[in-house]
N, C-alpha and C positions, 0 to 999 in steps of 0.2 A: 071167386076164390075166397077162401076163409081168411079174414083179416086177423091173423094171430096177434099182432101188436096191439090192436084194439081190444081183443079179448083179454089179453094180459092186463091191460089197464083196468078192465072191469072185474078182475079177479078178487078185488078187495070186497066187492058186494057179495060174491059167491062165498067168500070167507065168513062174512057176517051171517049169511043165511045158514051155512053149515054149522057155525058155532051155536046158533040158537037151536037148531034141530038136535045136535049132539047133547046140548045141555038138558033138553027136555027128556031125551032118552036116558041120559046118565042118572037123572033124578037128584034127590037131596042127599048129599054125602054126609058122613059123620063129621062132627066138629073136629077142629085141629087137635084138641085134647082128649079125643075119644079113647076109651080103653080097648084092649085087645078083643073082648067079647063083642063089642059093637062092630068093630072092623071085620071080624070073621063073619058076623051075621050079614053085613052089608056086602062085602066082596064075595063071599062064598055063596050066600043065598041068592044074590042077583048077578051071578057071574056072566051069564049069556048076555043080559041086557047091557052090562057095563062094557063087555068086550065089543059089542056092536057100537056103542057110543064112542069107544076109543078109536075104532076105525073111521067113524064119521069125523071125529076131532082131527085125526091125522090127515084126512083129505082137506079139511079146512086149513091146516097148517101149510100144506102144499100150495093151496091157493094164495096164502099169505106170502110165500116165497116168490111166487110168480108176480104178485102185485109189487113186492119190493123191487124186483128186477125191472118191471115196467116203470115204476116211479124213478128209479135211478137213471133209466134211459131217457125219460122225459126231461129230467133235470140236466143231464149231460147235453142233450140236444138244445136246451135253452141257455147253454153257456154257464151252467152252475155245476161244474164237475166235482167240486169239493163236496157240496151238499148231496150230490148223486152218490159219491163214495160213502158218505155217512149213511145214506139210505140203504146201500148194499150191505155194509158192515152190521148195522143195527138190526136189519131184518133177518140176516143170517144167524146172529146170536139169539135173537128173539125166537126164531123158528127152532133152533137147536134146543133151547131151554124148554120150550113147549113140548117138543117131542120127547125130551127126557122125563118130564112130568107125566106125560101119558104112558111112557114105558114103565115107570114105577107103578102107576095105578093098574096098568094091564098086568104086570107081574103079580101084584097083590091079588087080583081077581083070578088070575090063571092057576096059581098054585101056592104063592107064598102065605096068604092069609090062612090057608087051611093046612099048613105044614107043621103046626104044633110048636111054633117058636114065637110066642107072643111079644117078647121084647124086640125081636127083629122086625116083626110086623108093625108094631107101633113106631119103631125107629124109622123105617122107610116111609111110613105115612107122614110123620112129622117132617122128614126131610123134603117130601114133595110139597108140603105147605111152605117151607122155607124158600124153596125155589119159586113158588108162586108169588112170594113177596119180592124177591130179588129181581124177578123178570120185569118188574116195573121200570127198572133203569134202562135196559135196551129198548123197551117199549116207548119210554119217553123220548129217547134219542130218535127213534123212528118217526114219531109224531113231529118232533122238532125239525128233522131234516125235510119233511114235507112242507111244513108251514113256512119256514124260513127260506127254503130253496125256491118254492113256487112264488113266494112274495118277491124275492130278489129278481126272479125271472119275469115279473110283471104279469103272472098268470092268474093271480088271485088278488082281490081288493084288500085294502088296509083293514076293513072291518072283518073280512074272513080271516086275515092274518091274526087279528086280535083274538078271535075265537080259537085259533090254533094255539096261541101262546097260553091261553087259559087251559086248553086241553093238555098241553105239556105239563103245566103245573099240577093239574089234577091227577094225571097219570103218575107223575114223579112221586107225588105224596103217597101213592100206594106202596112205595118202598119203605114207608115208615110204619106200616101196620104190624107191629110186633107185640101188641098187647096179648096177654094170655087168654082173654075173653072180652066180649063186648063189641061195641061199634068199631074199635080200632084194631080188632084182631085180624089175623090173616083171612079168616072166613067171616068177618064182620060186615057191617053195612057199608063202610067206606071202601073196603077192598072191592065190593061189588060195584059201587059207583065208579071207581077207577077203571075197572075192566069194561064196563058199559061205555064209558067215555072213549076208551081206546078203540073198541069195535065200531062205535058210531062214527068216529073220526075217519077210520080206515074206509068204511063204507061210503061216506060222503065224499071224500077225496077221490076214491075209485070211481064212483058214479059221475063226478065232475069230469075227470080225465076221459072216461069212456065216452061221454057225450060230445067231447071236442074231436074234431077231425085231426088226423096226424099232422097236417100242415099247420094247425093252430097252436101246436105245442113245440114247434121247431123254430129256431132263428134262422134267418136267411144265410146262405153261403156267401161270405164276403168275397171270395174269389170269383163268384159268378156275377158280381155287381159291376157293370162297366164304369170305368173312370172317365172324367170329363177331359 
């Protein structure tokens, strides 16, 4: 019989793989301050490729939500219900914001960019970049819930926990990338580093939980333990 619970724990790895594939298909998008002519050339000229990439991105986001549910279940089973609730809430908000970003990009490619309203086109595109910055906050909370919850449950080492804390800081700093251009812009070098750290952390934790048997991530039932 297919072990759905174990497959959900491995969904974070699938998420990372699909994100890489979708990013390759999507290609190099215009910068956050691009003009209407550049946006029309990109979204209208490469409409089919962009819409295919959006579909792959959305499948990736579904895998993220499955992994969030699996992580929450693991934390609750390990006696860390608070951190499990944080994982559920943060993954839901993170997924919703990512779907919204993709909906905006899909709308631009489907018809908006070619509608003859340059101000509306550039406004929506800038809004999608603003969301890409703000999404760092629920993303950091999701990383934090995994790192702190799994550490409190005794499922990861203190060294691994330290890496998790570093990942939280790096992802959280992605929410400060408001420069108009350069390394600290929404489409700059640090924003890319922050997203890579997020995807890598999710993939590593997902792979770690997938390799563990269900019994290894659950605490014993106290009611079933005989008393002296």
